[in-house]
C-alpha positions, 0 to 999 in steps of 0.5 A: 381449505380443501386439498386442491386449494392447498395444492394451488397455494403450494404450487404458487409458492414453489413457483416463487422459490423457482423465480428466486433461483432463476433470478439469482443466477441471472442477477449474479451473472450481471453483477459478475460482469460489472464487478469484473469490469471494475476489477480490471480498473482496480488492478490497473491502479493496484497491480499487486493485489492477490489473484486468489483474493480477487477471484474470491471477491468477484465470485462472492460479491456476484453471489451476494449481489445477485441474491440481494437484487432477487430478494428486493425484486421478489414479486408477491404470490398474486404476480406469481399466479398471473405468470402461471396463468399466462404460460398455461393459457388459463385466463387468470384462473390461478390468480383469481383463485388466489384472490378468492382464497384470500377473501375466503370465498365459497360456492360452486363457481369457486369450486369449479375455478379451483378444479381448473386451476388445480389441473393447470398446476399439475400440467405446467411445472415451475421450470416451464414458467421460469426456465434458466436463461443467460442474460446479455451480460452473461454472454459477454463475460469473456470481455471483462475476463480478457481485460483482467487477463491483459492487466495481470499478464501483459506487463510480465509478457512485455518485461520478459523480453528484457532479462536481467543478467544474473550477476547484476541481480546478485550484486544488487541483492547483496548490496541491498542486504548491506544497505538494510544493515546500515538502516537497521543500525540507526533505527533505535537511535536518537537522530538529527534531522539531517540523519533522518532525511538521509535515512529516508533517501536510503529507504527510497533507494532501497525501494527502487533497487528492490523492484523487479527487473532493475538492470545495471544501467538503472541501478547505476543511475539511481546510485549516481543521482544519490551520490550527486545529491549527497556531495552537494549536501556534504559541501553545505555541511562542511561550510557550516562546520568551517564557519562554526569552527572559526567562531569557536576558535576565535573565542577568548577565554580566561581559562587557557586550557579551554581556550586552547581546546577550542583553538585546536578543535578539541570540541568533545574535550571542550564540551566536557570542560564547559559542562564542568564550568556550568555545573560549578557556576550553577552550584555557586549561584545556588549556594552563595547567590544571596551573599553576592552583591548585585554586581557580582551576581550579574557578572556570574549570570553573564558568565553562565549565559556565555558558557551555555551559548558555547555549549550549544555551539559545541553540541551543534559542531559535534552533531555536524561532525556526526552527520558528516561521518555518517554521510561519508560512510553512506557515500563510501558504501554507494561508491563501492556499490557503483564500482561493483556494478561497473566492474561487471561485464556490460552484456548489453548490445544493441539494446538487448541483453545477450547471454554470456558464458562467463567461463569463456575468457574470450567472451 
């Protein structure tokens, strides 16, 4: 292979590299256009996505997609040579030279063809064959860019017309900190289902009050809604307690101390006493069970079952008491919270929050 033939092959390869760069830019711009449209939709669904991460994803994704598409569509050297011929007006001289080189052709006609092709590759540069062009999608990049800007910034612009009075924000923030303390105290404890449900409701309330732009009216509405719900639940729990207390007080017991505890509502003392009785009976059954007559054994087992049933009811009563105490604590907290907000001056006038000089007694 002589120098001119090698020069033609090098020129075609250089043209192919130029094609890849040009097409990478074109396909990258097209990818960026459609990725930006998709990003606008994603931001509508997930508005808290980071802007920096989004920008990196868009640019990186467009670059990678553009390169992948260019590589997939990359033409062979014969197609490159044909494009060279078309731009140089050589009537397939370069493409024919490439084919003949692959066939290892020789002779005067081949040499003459190589001469023409070599001169053409020196005259026509790869930049002339494949100039950079902005695709249609590149010219319209401003459209998805404006859509993304609208999704990112329009909600903030609209919300800017409804500022939150500073004292309201401070009060909500302080009470949220106290609510966090209540929640953290209970995290590592063994909880009843009632308490778990209540903590879950408190988490929801915390999430609602932690949102941006929560004003006095919205906060008080959320608190009032939860207080109403807790009052209904507390009434149901109190009724359960009353019914269970009546049942326990009505139990007739040979042990007068235990019977008196049940009647007076000393449920923790009664539970301790019951546990002692159960331990005594289980120990007696274990040590002397084989010495007892069938009638004595049956009577002892029946008494043990009775004490275990009372124990279960007492545990249930104590759990109801604990749940009621915790519910009462939460309700007191919410009422103080509601009172704090109600005591703040209502600065709302005609649906617009007006600024207030709170040092002015005439305000």
